[in-house]
N, C-alpha and C positions, 0 to 999 in steps of 0.2 A: 305205797298205799296207806300203810299203817301211820305214817307220819301225817298225812293228809287228814285221815280220820281223826287223828288226836287233835290236830288244829281245829277242824270243824267242830268237834266237841267242846273245845275250849270257847270258841266263838259263840256257840249256842248256849253255853252256861254263863259266861262271865261278860258283863258291860265292860270291864276294864280291857279285857283281851280285844273285844270288838273296837274299842276306841283306839287302842294300840295299833291294832291291824289297819284301820282306816288312816290313822296318822302316818304310819309308814308308807302307805301307797301315796298319799299327798306329798310326803317329803321328798318322794323321788319324782313324781310326775309333774308337780307345778314348777320346780326349778328347771326340769327339762323343757318344758313348754316356754319358759321365760327366755331361756338362753337360745333355744331353736328360733323363736320369733324375733329375737334381737338380731341374731346372726343373718336372718333371711330378710330383715327389714331393708327396704330400698328407698323410701321416701319419708323421712330421711334416712341415709344408710347409717347403721349402728354397729361397726365392726368391733368397737371396744365398750366395755362396760361404762365408761365415763360418758359415752354418747347418750345411752339409755338414762343415766342418772341425771343428765341436763334436761332431757324431754320429760323425765317424770318427776323432777323437783326433789331428787334424792342425792345422797352422797354415793360415790362410786363403791365405796366399801360395803354399803347396804346391798347394792346390786350383786356384788360378789357373794355376799352371804345368801342372797335369794336363789342366786343360780347354782348354789352348791347343795346337793342333796343332803337333808338333815341338818344343815347348818343354822337354821333359823326357823321360827314360827312366824308366818306371814299373816297379818291381819287383813281383813277385807278392805280396809281403808287403803293399806299400802298396796294391795293387789289392784285396787282401783287405779291408783296413781301409776303403777307399772303399765297397766293395760292402756291407759290414756297416753302415756309416753309412747307406747308401741302403735298406738292408733288402732286398737282392736277392743272388742267388748269381752265381757265376762259372763259365763253362765255358771251359777252354783246350783247344782241339781241333786236332790237326793234319789238314789237308784237302789235297786236290789243288789245284793252282793255279786251275783253272777255278771250283772252288767259292768259293775265296777272293775271286776276281774278280766272280763272280756276287752275292755277298754284299755287297760293296762297291758294286757298281752298283745294287743294290736298296735300298740303305741311305738312309733320310731321317730326319734328326733332328726333323723336324716330326711325323712319325708314329711314331717310336721311343718306346717305353715299355716297362718291365718290369711287367707285371701278371699275377697279383696280387702285391703285396709281402707280406713275410712274415706279418704279422698277419692277412691275409685268404687266405693260401695253404692251402686246405683239404687239398689233395692232400699237403702237407708235413706240416700239423699233424695230419692225420687220415688215415694212409695206408690205413685201412680203407675210406674213401670211394672211393679208387681201385679197390680191390678189389671193392667193391660196384658200381662203374661196369662192370667187367670182367664180372661176373657177370650184370649186366642185359644186356650186349651178347651174352652167350652166349645167352640166351632169345631175343633179337631175331634171331639167326643160325639160329633153328630148332633150338637144342639141340645144336649140332654141337660135342661136348666136344672132339673131336680137333683141330678147327681152333682152339679157344681155348687149347690147351696150347702152351707155349713151351719151346723147346729151352733148356737150361742154357748160360749164356755162361761163358767162361774167360778169365782174364787172361793176360798174358804168360809168366807163371810157371806156368801149367796149373792155377791154382786156381779153383774155381768162384766166380764172382761173385754174390753174393746181395744183395737189397735190404736196406738198413739197418732197414727196417720202422718202428718207432716212434721219437719224439724221444729216449727213453730209450735205445734201442738205438744210436741215432746218438751221443749222448753218450758211451756206453761205448766205441764203436768209435774216437771221437776221442781218448778218454783213453789208449786202448790204442796208437794211433799215436803220440802225443805220448810215451809211455813207450819207444817205440822198437821195438815188435814188430809193426808194421805192421797193427794192428788186428785181429790174430788172437789 
């Protein structure tokens, strides 16, 4: 218990300790996810690092580094290439320390997988399927329309966040973001 209290004390006092702690967690969890997702990929199958390298547009030696805990610092750009090769998305989310610790403690490479992958992801490919599921739950709730309505969400700038809707809408938003106007 004393060692844990010492570590917590350092985390509370030192930005360098916090950054080091977070880096250590990421250096284990990100490579484990990449490797597990690659090995469980079925469409296409990726039993070898060279398979993911081909799909991601990277060299096999880079995939090897990114699958080895602590071997490399991965940029968001490279992580996006790897995720696109695996046909999965990425969420970067700032969370309380306890949530990060809970996620790390519960992570298992054996049980980890990202399903469905892009080609089978009906909620992404057909957003109306999600809306249909929401309307079905409305009827199961006894028709309580007020309970089914959601409050609008706002980003830090105070702009209302709206779902991108269709794949075409997502493409338009991505093109606008690339043009530098933030997708608006």
